[in-house]
C-alpha positions in Angstrom: -110.2 23.8 -43.2 -106.8 24.3 -44.7 -105.5 21.5 -42.6 -107.7 18.7 -44.0 -108.1 20.0 -47.6 -104.4 20.7 -48.0 -103.2 17.2 -48.2 -106.0 16.0 -50.5 -105.3 18.6 -52.8 -101.8 17.7 -52.9 -102.5 14.1 -53.3 -105.2 14.9 -56.2 -102.7 17.2 -57.9 -100.1 14.5 -57.6 -102.4 12.0 -59.3 -103.0 14.5 -62.1 -99.4 14.8 -62.8 -98.9 11.1 -62.5 -101.8 9.8 -64.7 -102.0 12.9 -66.9 -105.1 14.9 -67.4 -106.8 13.0 -70.1 -106.7 9.8 -68.6 -107.7 11.0 -65.1 -110.3 13.0 -66.9 -111.9 10.0 -68.5 -111.5 8.0 -65.4 -113.4 10.7 -63.6 -116.0 10.9 -66.4 -116.6 7.1 -66.0 -116.9 7.4 -62.2 -119.4 10.2 -62.6 -121.6 8.3 -64.9 -121.4 5.4 -62.7 -122.6 7.7 -59.9 -125.1 9.2 -61.8 -126.8 6.0 -62.9 -126.6 4.5 -59.4 -128.2 7.8 -57.9 -131.1 7.6 -60.6 -131.7 3.9 -60.0 -131.8 4.5 -56.2 -134.0 7.6 -56.5 -136.5 5.6 -58.6 -136.6 2.8 -56.4 -137.4 4.9 -53.4 -139.9 7.3 -54.9 -141.7 4.8 -57.5 -140.4 1.4 -56.3 -139.5 1.1 -60.1 -136.7 2.0 -62.6 -137.5 4.5 -65.0 -134.6 4.0 -68.0 -135.9 7.2 -69.8 -135.2 9.3 -66.6 -132.0 7.1 -66.3 -130.8 7.8 -69.7 -131.4 11.5 -69.1 -129.3 11.5 -66.0 -126.5 9.9 -68.1 -126.9 12.5 -70.9 -126.9 15.3 -68.4 -123.8 13.8 -66.6 -122.1 13.3 -69.8 -122.7 16.8 -70.8 -121.8 18.6 -67.9 -118.9 16.0 -66.4 -116.2 17.3 -68.6 -117.0 20.9 -67.7 -117.0 20.0 -63.9 -113.9 18.0 -64.2 -111.9 20.5 -66.1 -112.9 22.9 -63.5 -111.8 20.8 -60.6 -108.6 20.0 -62.4 -107.9 23.7 -63.0 -108.8 24.5 -59.3 -106.7 21.8 -57.8 -103.7 22.6 -60.0 -103.7 26.0 -59.0 -104.5 25.5 -55.5 -101.6 23.0 -55.6 -99.4 25.5 -57.1 -100.6 28.3 -54.6 -99.8 25.8 -51.6 -96.5 25.1 -53.1 -95.7 28.7 -53.1 -97.0 29.3 -49.8 -94.8 26.4 -48.4 -91.7 27.7 -50.1 -92.3 31.2 -48.7 -92.8 30.0 -45.3 -89.9 27.9 -45.7 -87.8 30.9 -46.9 -89.3 33.1 -44.2 -88.3 30.4 -41.5 -84.7 30.2 -42.9 -84.5 33.9 -43.0 -85.8 34.0 -39.3 -83.2 31.4 -38.3 -80.6 33.5 -39.9 -81.7 36.5 -38.4 -81.5 34.6 -35.0 -77.9 33.3 -35.6 -76.8 36.9 -36.7 -78.5 38.3 -33.5 -76.7 35.6 -31.4 -73.5 36.3 -32.9 -73.8 39.8 -32.7 -74.6 39.5 -28.9 -71.6 37.1 -28.6 -69.3 39.7 -30.3 -70.5 42.4 -27.8 -69.8 40.2 -24.8 -66.4 39.3 -26.0 -65.7 42.7 -26.8 -66.7 43.8 -23.5 -64.8 41.2 -21.9 -61.7 42.2 -24.2 -62.1 45.7 -22.8 -62.2 44.6 -19.5 -59.2 42.4 -20.0 -57.4 45.1 -21.6 -58.1 47.3 -18.5 -56.8 44.6 -16.3 -53.7 44.1 -18.2 -52.9 47.9 -18.2 -53.4 47.7 -14.5 -51.1 44.6 -14.3 -48.5 46.2 -16.5 -48.4 49.2 -14.5 -48.0 47.2 -11.2 -45.3 45.0 -13.0 -43.4 48.4 -13.9 -43.7 49.5 -10.6 -42.3 46.1 -9.1 -39.6 45.9 -11.5 -38.4 49.4 -10.7 -38.4 48.4 -7.1 -36.7 45.2 -7.7 -34.2 46.9 -9.9 -33.6 49.3 -6.9 -33.2 46.5 -4.6 -31.0 44.6 -7.2 -28.7 47.5 -7.4 -28.5 47.9 -3.7 -27.7 44.1 -3.2 -25.3 44.4 -6.2 -23.5 47.1 -4.3 -23.7 45.0 -0.8 -22.3 41.9 -2.6 -19.6 43.8 -4.4 -18.7 45.4 -1.1 -18.5 42.0 0.4 -16.5 40.4 -2.3 -14.1 43.5 -2.2 -13.7 43.3 1.5 -13.2 39.5 1.4 -9.7 38.2 2.3 -9.9 35.5 -0.3 -9.3 36.4 -4.0 -11.8 36.2 -6.5 -11.9 36.7 -10.5 -14.1 35.6 -13.3 -13.1 34.9 -17.1 -15.2 34.7 -19.7 -15.4 31.8 -22.3 -12.7 33.3 -24.4 -10.5 33.4 -21.4 -10.5 37.3 -20.8 -10.9 38.8 -17.4 -14.5 39.8 -16.9 -14.6 40.8 -13.1 -12.1 40.5 -9.9 -12.2 41.7 -6.4 -9.8 44.0 -4.4 -7.8 41.3 -3.3 -7.1 40.0 -6.6 -6.0 43.3 -7.6 -3.6 43.4 -4.9 -2.2 40.2 -5.3 -1.9 40.6 -9.3 -0.4 44.1 -8.9 -2.9 45.5 -11.5 -6.3 47.5 -11.1 -9.6 46.0 -12.4 -9.6 48.4 -15.3 -6.1 47.1 -16.5 -7.3 43.4 -16.3 -10.7 43.3 -17.5 -11.0 42.5 -21.1 -7.5 41.2 -21.5 -5.9 37.7 -21.6 -3.5 36.9 -18.8 -0.8 36.2 -21.5 -1.2 39.9 -22.5 -0.3 41.3 -18.9 1.9 38.6 -17.4 4.7 36.4 -18.7 4.7 32.8 -18.4 7.2 32.3 -15.6 5.7 35.0 -13.3 4.3 34.4 -10.1 1.0 35.5 -11.1 0.9 33.0 -13.9 0.7 30.4 -11.3 -2.4 31.6 -9.8 -3.9 32.1 -13.2 -3.0 28.6 -14.7 -6.1 26.5 -15.3 -7.4 24.2 -18.2 -6.5 24.6 -21.6 -8.9 27.1 -23.3 -9.5 24.4 -26.1 -10.7 22.1 -23.4 -14.7 21.7 -24.4 -16.0 20.8 -20.9 -13.6 21.9 -18.1 -13.9 20.3 -14.8 -13.7 21.6 -11.2 -10.0 21.8 -9.9 -8.6 22.5 -6.5 -4.7 23.0 -6.1 -2.4 24.6 -3.6 -0.1 27.4 -5.4 2.8 29.0 -4.2 3.2 32.8 -4.7 6.3 34.7 -4.3 5.9 38.4 -3.8 8.5 41.0 -5.1 9.7 41.5 -1.5 10.6 37.9 -1.4 7.9 37.0 1.1 6.2 33.3 0.2 2.5 33.1 0.3 0.5 29.9 -0.3 -3.0 30.2 -1.8 -5.6 27.3 -2.1 -6.9 28.0 -5.7 -10.4 26.6 -6.5 -11.5 26.7 -10.1 -15.0 26.2 -11.2 -16.3 26.2 -14.8 -19.5 28.2 -15.1 -22.3 26.8 -17.5 -25.7 28.4 -18.6 -28.9 26.8 -18.3 -28.2 25.1 -21.6 -25.1 23.5 -20.3 -23.0 25.9 -22.6 -19.6 26.7 -21.1 -19.6 30.6 -20.5 -16.7 31.2 -18.1 -14.4 30.4 -15.5 -14.7 31.1 -11.7 -11.5 31.4 -9.8 -11.5 31.4 -5.9 -8.1 31.8 -3.9 -7.8 31.5 -0.1 -4.6 32.4 1.9 -3.4 29.2 3.5 0.2 30.3 4.2 -0.1 29.6 8.0 -1.8 26.3 7.3 0.9 25.4 4.8 4.0 26.4 7.2 2.3 24.3 9.9 1.9 21.4 7.7 5.6 21.8 6.4 6.7 22.1 10.0 4.6 19.0 11.0 6.0 17.1 8.0 9.6 17.9 8.9 8.9 16.8 12.6 7.3 13.9 11.3 10.5 13.0 9.1 12.7 14.0 11.8 11.1 11.6 14.2 11.0 8.9 11.8 14.9 9.5 11.2 15.3 9.7 14.9 13.5 6.3 15.4 15.4 4.6 12.7 18.8 5.8 13.8 17.9 5.0 17.3 16.7 1.5 16.5 19.9 0.9 14.1 22.2 2.1 16.9 20.7 0.2 19.7 20.4 -3.1 17.5 23.8 -2.9 16.5 25.2 -4.1 19.9 22.2 -6.4 20.4 22.7 -8.0 17.0 26.2 -9.1 18.9 24.5 -10.5 21.8 21.7 -12.5 20.1 24.2 -13.8 17.3 26.9 -15.0 19.7 24.3 -16.4 22.2 22.6 -18.3 19.2 26.2 -19.5 18.3 26.8 -20.6 21.8 23.6 -22.6 21.9 24.5 -24.3 18.8 27.9 -25.5 20.1 28.6 -28.2 22.9 27.8 -26.8 26.4 27.2 -28.2 29.8 23.6 -28.0 31.0 24.5 -25.1 33.2 26.4 -23.4 30.5 23.4 -23.9 28.0 21.1 -22.4 30.6 23.3 -19.3 31.0 23.4 -19.2 27.2 19.6 -19.5 26.8 19.3 -16.8 29.5 21.4 -14.4 27.7 19.7 -15.0 24.6 16.1 -14.5 26.1 17.2 -11.3 27.8 18.4 -10.0 24.4 15.2 -10.9 22.8 13.2 -9.2 25.6 15.6 -5.9 24.8 14.9 -6.5 21.3 10.9 -6.3 22.0 11.7 -2.9 23.9 13.1 -2.0 20.5 10.1 -3.3 18.9 7.9 -1.1 21.1 9.9 1.8 19.9 9.4 1.1 16.2 5.9 -0.1 16.6 5.1 3.0 18.3 6.1 4.9 14.9 4.2 2.2 12.9 1.0 2.8 15.2 1.3 6.4 14.3 1.5 5.8 10.6 -1.1 3.2 11.0 1.4 0.8 9.4 1.4 -2.2 11.5 2.1 -5.5 9.7 0.4 -8.9 10.7 1.9 -11.7 9.2 0.0 -15.3 9.8 1.9 -18.5 9.8 1.1 -22.3 10.9 2.5 -22.6 14.3 2.9 -25.5 16.7 0.7 -24.2 19.7 2.7 -26.4 22.2 6.0 -25.2 21.0 4.7 -21.5 21.3 3.4 -22.0 24.7 6.6 -23.6 25.8 8.7 -20.7 24.5 6.6 -18.3 26.3 6.5 -20.4 29.4 10.5 -20.6 29.3 10.8 -17.0 28.9 8.4 -16.4 31.8 10.1 -18.9 34.2 13.3 -17.1 33.7 11.8 -13.8 34.3 10.3 -15.1 37.7 13.6 -17.0 38.7 15.5 -13.6 38.5 13.1 -12.0 40.9 12.3 -15.3 43.2 8.7 -15.5 42.1 6.7 -18.6 41.3 5.5 -19.3 37.9 2.4 -21.2 37.0 1.2 -22.5 33.8 -2.0 -23.8 33.0 -3.6 -25.0 29.7 -7.0 -26.0 28.5 -7.9 -27.8 25.2 -5.6 -29.4 22.8 -2.0 -28.5 22.5 -0.6 -30.5 19.9 -2.3 -28.7 17.0 -1.1 -26.1 14.5 -2.9 -22.6 14.7 -2.9 -19.7 12.3 -1.5 -16.9 14.1 1.3 -14.1 14.1 3.8 -15.7 16.5 5.9 -12.5 16.7 3.3 -10.2 17.5 1.6 -12.6 19.8 4.6 -13.3 21.6 5.6 -9.6 22.0 2.1 -8.9 23.6 2.5 -11.9 26.2 6.2 -11.0 26.9 5.1 -7.3 27.4 2.3 -8.6 29.8 4.4 -11.0 31.7 7.1 -8.5 31.9 4.7 -6.2 33.5 3.3 -8.8 35.8 7.0 -9.7 37.0 8.0 -5.8 37.4 4.9 -4.9 39.5 5.0 -8.2 41.9 7.5 -8.1 44.6 6.5 -11.4 46.2 4.0 -14.3 45.3 3.4 -15.8 41.8 2.7 -15.0 38.3 0.4 -17.3 36.2 -0.3 -18.0 32.7 -3.5 -19.4 31.8 -4.4 -20.5 28.1 -7.2 -22.0 26.5 -7.9 -23.1 22.9 -11.6 -23.1 22.1 -11.5 -25.2 18.9 -15.1 -25.1 18.3 -15.4 -21.2 18.1 -12.0 -20.6 16.8 -11.0 -18.6 19.9 -7.8 -18.4 21.8 -7.8 -17.1 25.4 -4.7 -16.1 27.4 -4.8 -14.7 31.1 -1.8 -13.2 32.8 -2.4 -13.0 36.5 0.0 -11.6 39.3 -0.1 -10.9 42.9 1.4 -7.7 42.6 0.2 -4.2 43.8 -2.7 -4.0 41.4 -4.4 -1.2 39.6 -6.8 1.4 41.2 -10.3 1.3 39.5 -9.9 4.9 38.5 -6.6 4.1 36.7 -7.9 0.8 34.8 -9.6 2.8 32.1 -6.5 4.8 31.1 -3.9 2.0 31.6 -3.9 1.4 27.8 -3.3 4.9 27.0 0.0 6.0 25.3 2.6 7.3 27.5 0.3 6.9 30.6 1.7 6.1 34.1 -0.2 5.7 37.4 0.2 8.6 39.6 -0.8 6.7 42.8 2.7 7.2 44.1 3.5 3.4 44.4 4.6 3.0 40.7 6.9 6.0 40.3 9.8 4.1 41.5 9.3 1.6 38.5 11.1 2.4 35.1 9.1 2.3 32.2 8.4 4.3 29.1 4.4 4.0 29.4 4.1 2.8 25.8 4.2 -1.1 26.2 0.4 -1.8 27.0 -0.5 0.7 24.4 1.6 -1.0 21.7 0.2 -4.3 23.0 -3.5 -3.2 22.7 -2.7 -1.8 18.9 -1.0 -5.2 18.1 -4.1 -7.2 19.5 -6.6 -5.1 17.8 -4.6 -5.5 14.5 -5.1 -9.4 15.1 -8.8 -8.6 15.2 -8.8 -9.4 19.1 -9.3 -7.4 22.2 -7.3 -7.0 25.5 -9.0 -6.4 29.1 -7.9 -5.8 32.7 -9.1 -6.4 35.9 -7.4 -5.7 39.2 -7.7 -4.9 42.8 -5.4 -2.9 44.8 -3.1 -4.7 46.9 -4.1 -8.1 45.3 -3.1 -8.1 41.9 -4.0 -7.8 38.4 -5.3 -10.0 35.6 -4.9 -9.1 31.8 -7.1 -11.3 29.4 -6.3 -11.5 25.7 -8.9 -12.9 23.3 -7.9 -13.6 19.8 -9.5 -15.3 16.8 -7.7 -18.3 15.3 -8.2 -21.5 13.4 -6.8 -25.1 13.1 -4.5 -25.5 10.3 -2.1 -28.1 8.7 1.6 -27.9 9.6 3.6 -26.0 7.0 5.8 -28.3 5.2 9.2 -26.8 4.2 10.4 -28.1 0.9 13.9 -29.3 1.0 15.7 -27.2 -1.5 19.4 -27.6 -1.9 21.6 -24.5 -2.2 24.8 -24.5 -3.9 28.0 -23.1 -2.5 28.1 -19.3 -3.2 30.8 -16.4 -3.1 29.0 -13.9 -0.9 30.4 -10.3 -0.5 29.2 -9.1 2.9 29.1 -5.1 3.1 29.0 -4.7 6.8 30.8 -2.0 8.9 30.2 -3.6 12.5 32.9 -6.1 13.0 30.6 -8.1 15.6 27.7 -8.3 13.1 30.2 -9.1 10.5 31.6 -12.2 12.4 28.1 -13.5 13.2 27.0 -13.4 9.6 30.3 -14.7 8.2 29.8 -17.7 10.6 26.4 -18.4 9.9 27.3 -18.2 6.1 30.4 -20.5 6.3 28.4 -22.9 8.4 26.3 -23.4 5.3 29.5 -24.0 3.0 29.6 -20.5 1.4 32.6 -18.2 0.9 32.4 -14.9 2.3 34.4 -11.5 1.2 34.0 -8.9 3.9 33.9 -5.5 3.1 33.8 -2.6 6.1 33.1 0.4 3.9 31.4 1.3 0.6 34.6 2.2 -1.1 36.2 -1.1 -0.4 32.9 -2.6 -1.6 32.9 -1.0 -4.9 36.6 -1.9 -5.1 35.9 -5.5 -4.5 33.0 -5.4 -7.3 35.3 -4.1 -9.9 38.1 -6.6 -9.1 36.2 -10.0 -8.1 34.7 -11.8 -10.8 33.1 -14.6 -9.0 30.8 -12.8 -6.7 27.3 -14.5 -6.6 25.5 -12.3 -4.0 25.8 -9.2 -2.2 24.6 -8.9 1.4 24.1 -5.2 2.0 23.9 -3.2 5.0 22.0 0.1 4.6 24.1 2.1 6.9 28.0 2.2 6.3 30.5 5.0 7.6 31.3 6.6 4.1 28.1 6.3 2.2 24.5 4.7 2.2 23.7 1.4 1.2 21.2 2.8 -1.6 24.4 4.4 -3.3 25.9 1.0 -3.7 22.8 -0.5 -4.7 22.4 2.0 -7.5 26.2 1.6 -8.5 25.7 -2.1 -8.9 22.3 -1.6 -10.9 24.0 1.2 -13.1 27.0 -1.1 -14.1 26.3 -3.4 -17.0 28.5 -6.1 -15.9 27.0 -6.2 -12.3 23.3 -5.4 -12.9 22.1 -8.9 -12.7 24.0 -9.5 -9.4 21.5 -10.2 -6.6 21.3 -7.9 -3.6 19.9 -8.8 -0.3 19.6 -5.9 2.1 20.6 -6.3 5.9 18.6 -3.8 7.9 17.1 -3.4 11.6 14.4 -1.6 9.9 13.4 -3.3 6.7 10.4 -1.0 5.9 12.8 2.0 6.2 15.5 0.4 3.9 12.8 -0.4 1.5 11.9 3.3 1.3 15.4 4.2 1.0 15.8 2.0 -2.1 12.7 3.2 -3.8 13.1 2.8 -7.3 16.2 0.3 -6.9 15.7 -3.3 -7.8 16.8 -5.6 -4.9 16.1 -9.0 -4.6 15.0 -9.4 -1.1 15.8 -7.8 2.6 16.7 -9.7 5.9 16.1 -8.0 9.3 18.9 -7.9 11.8 19.7 -9.9 13.9 19.5 -12.4 10.9 17.1 -15.3 11.3 18.9 -18.4 10.3 15.5 -19.9 8.8 14.7 -16.8 6.7 18.3 -16.7 5.6 17.9 -20.2 4.2 14.8 -19.4 2.6 16.2 -16.5 0.9 19.4 -18.2 -0.5 17.1 -21.3 -1.6 14.6 -18.9 -3.2 17.7 -17.0 -5.1 20.1 -19.8 -6.0 18.3 -23.1 -5.5 17.4 -24.8 -9.1 14.1 -26.2 -7.8 13.2 -22.8 -6.5 14.0 -21.2 -9.7 11.7 -23.5 -11.5 9.1 -22.9 -9.1 9.4 -19.0 -9.5 9.1 -19.7 -13.4 6.0 -21.2 -13.3 3.1 -18.8 -14.9 -0.6 -19.0 -14.2 -2.5 -20.9 -17.1 -4.8 -18.0 -17.7 -4.5 -14.3 -16.7 -7.7 -12.0 -16.0 -8.1 -9.0 -17.8 -7.9 -7.2 -14.4 -4.2 -7.6 -14.7 -4.2 -4.5 -16.8 -5.2 -2.7 -13.8 -4.1 -4.5 -10.8 -1.0 -6.7 -10.2 -2.8 -9.8 -9.2 0.2 -12.1 -8.5 1.6 -9.3 -6.2 -1.7 -9.0 -4.5 -2.3 -12.7 -4.1 1.3 -12.8 -2.3 0.6 -9.8 -0.2 -2.9 -11.1 0.7 -1.7 -14.8 1.7 1.2 -13.5 3.5 0.0 -10.3 5.3 -3.7 -11.1 5.2 -6.9 -9.3 4.0 -6.9 -6.7 6.8 -3.5 -5.5 6.5 -4.2 -5.2 2.5 -7.2 -3.3 3.3 -5.3 -1.2 5.7 -2.7 -0.6 3.0 -5.3 0.4 0.3 -7.0 2.8 3.0 -3.6 4.5 3.5 -3.2 4.8 -0.2 -6.5 6.4 -0.6 -5.4 8.9 2.2 -2.3 9.7 0.4 -3.6 9.8 -3.0 -4.8 13.6 -2.8 -1.5 14.7 -1.4 0.2 12.9 -4.4 -2.0 14.5 -7.0 -1.8 17.9 -5.6 2.0 17.8 -5.6 1.9 16.7 -9.2 -0.7 19.4 -10.2 1.3 22.0 -8.4 4.6 21.1 -9.9 3.0 20.8 -13.5 1.4 24.4 -12.9 4.8 25.8 -12.2 6.5 23.5 -14.7 9.3 22.4 -12.1 10.4 19.1 -14.1 12.6 17.6 -11.4 9.8 18.2 -8.5 7.5 16.7 -10.9 9.4 13.8 -11.7 10.2 13.2 -7.8 6.3 13.2 -7.1 5.7 10.7 -9.7 8.4 8.6 -8.5 6.9 8.7 -5.0 3.3 7.9 -6.4 5.0 5.1 -8.5 6.2 3.3 -5.1 3.4 3.8 -3.3 1.2 2.2 -6.2 3.4 -0.6 -6.5 3.0 -1.3 -2.9 -0.5 -1.8 -3.1 -0.6 -3.7 -6.4 -2.1 -0.7 -8.5 -0.3 -1.8 -11.9 -1.5 0.7 -14.2 -1.1 3.6 -11.9 2.4 2.3 -11.2 3.0 2.3 -15.0 1.5 5.6 -15.7 3.5 7.2 -12.8 6.6 5.7 -14.2 5.8 7.2 -17.6 5.5 10.6 -16.1 8.8 10.0 -14.2 11.0 8.9 -17.0 9.6 10.2 -20.4 9.9 13.8 -21.6 7.2 16.0 -20.2 4.8 17.7 -22.4 3.5 20.6 -20.3 0.7 21.3 -22.9 -2.5 20.1 -21.5 -0.9 18.0 -18.8 -3.1 19.4 -16.0 -6.2 18.2 -17.7 -4.4 15.0 -18.1 -3.6 15.0 -14.5 -7.2 15.5 -13.7 -8.3 12.5 -15.8 -5.4 10.3 -14.3 -6.7 11.1 -10.8 -10.2 10.0 -11.6 -9.2 6.8 -13.1 -6.8 6.1 -10.2 -9.7 6.3 -7.9 -11.7 4.1 -10.2 -8.8 1.5 -9.8 -8.7 2.0 -6.0 -12.3 0.9 -5.9 -11.4 -1.9 -8.0 -8.5 -2.8 -6.0 -10.8 -2.7 -2.8 -13.3 -4.8 -4.3 -10.5 -7.5 -5.3 -9.3 -7.6 -1.7 -12.9 -8.0 -0.3 -13.5 -10.8 -2.7 -10.1 -12.5 -2.3 
């Protein structure tokens, strides 16, 4: 019942509050009157079928009298019921809120209970883990102590020395070997600066020297250090010094390692001495052998230029060819040394192919005539062309093969077949003979150095066993290949395949040269006579000096000398001494000097640091002599030399582009690549020598090492490196921080070397 009554009571109560009690009571009274009238009328009609107004009036009066009481009672009842209902609703709402709050508190309490249970369990697990970790740490600490003892034992028993210095430079640790070398115990060393224990000039200071302490980021360093013990014994150590950083990259110390390399160093020094002795021997041998040969070549050339009968001309030509052949043997000896140093030079020229083949054929025909053999020449392809090749080296290879063919052929013939494949730019040569042949098992080793067949049939043949090895090295240097096929008793065939290309004939610019007064410094009368004859033929006046003392006297007394031709080996002094004297004298410093030597490269090494204007190989080649004189004294040549490029690349600051272009044009890219590779191989040695002498503060040795590096850098066009090395050689040395500067210099040099390789590759 409460369900349906509740909304009506609330609605009626709302009407009372909305319309007011009086208005709503009047409205209700009116409604009751209307309802009473209607009820009376309906009742009278039903009962009496007529309306009795007396009864109607009574009903209205009764309703009018009791209506206000009834309405007041209803209003009172409704309002109190509405108030009770509102109270009940508020109470229920408050009870519901209270219940909800209690439920929330219960849930929160349950959650806190669960969390406390979990926390208690986690605490128990943490205590268990902590106990376990403590046990593991104790175990790890024991193992670490055992490993530390083991490592310490290994370090102390190591034959290499070890030390550690903290960020302040004090000793923090070292091993037994370090104590033995330094002559101090670890207790005396640890916690001290080296300067507190050793003087700067002590032997130990060389081992301890590293980057300056104010250097913020030291870099790794490796150098060889010489250590002289108190008893005078010399030890060498390879010191490796490595900076130590923490995980944040902060420098915290320096680790030093030293390995005893005394035996290796002594072996290197012995090997270097043997290498230098061998070079001196080869240079001396070449000079001594070429001295009489120069006379033969020079006089035979003079005879060929004179008026001779046909028979006499043939004899003179044979003498000349034989001397050239002997010169090739000398070239083999010199080239053997160059092969060992990987220093073979290939110089390409525009060469008349027909003239080249004719020269080879004439030489081969002379050799065959002397032994009664038939010489056959056959050519395929165009001959009247000019090819890009190194005629001297190729001629040396072919003459060597032809000499061998004649040497090992008793009867029959020797054939030379040549083919120019202009389409594929290939040049083929085949030298065949009908000689004793080569056994199959020997053919694989025939090109090995010093190899001689041991089949018994060649033992009577005189030879050094280097000719074919040198020939293969020359062919490979010219980017070609050489092979052999042979059958015992039927002969051999050597095939040479070379790349080439058709080029235009080199046009020699006719450059006039004025008459000169030339001082010739030459101690061999025959060589002097030939040189004087060549120079006088060209209208020059020659003053001859046989000794260095005579030369210096003439230089002091003669005022009109235009040129000095300087032999490098004189009885009383070396040619480099005379060259230095000329350059040191103010009134002679501009006098041109041209060096005469059988080994031009050796002469250039001897004159390293002395400015000379050119070099001519002996025996003197007339064409090269004319070109040299024209370059130095022809007005037109001077004008050509004074032409400067219109624009200069920024790379000139790093590379000597002009010199590089000249070298690449004359020697070829491959030769320059090999030179750059050789410099890269020699660079660590130069830098180690600089670092070593800087550490030991040996000024003279440091300048000498810088001088060598300067010359090496100049030979490959590393202009900046050359200038820096020159500054190190000539300027006052500031030892403070020099080692760090050398490390930076080494890094920059390697960068410049990479730029050089790229420049050569793109040239």
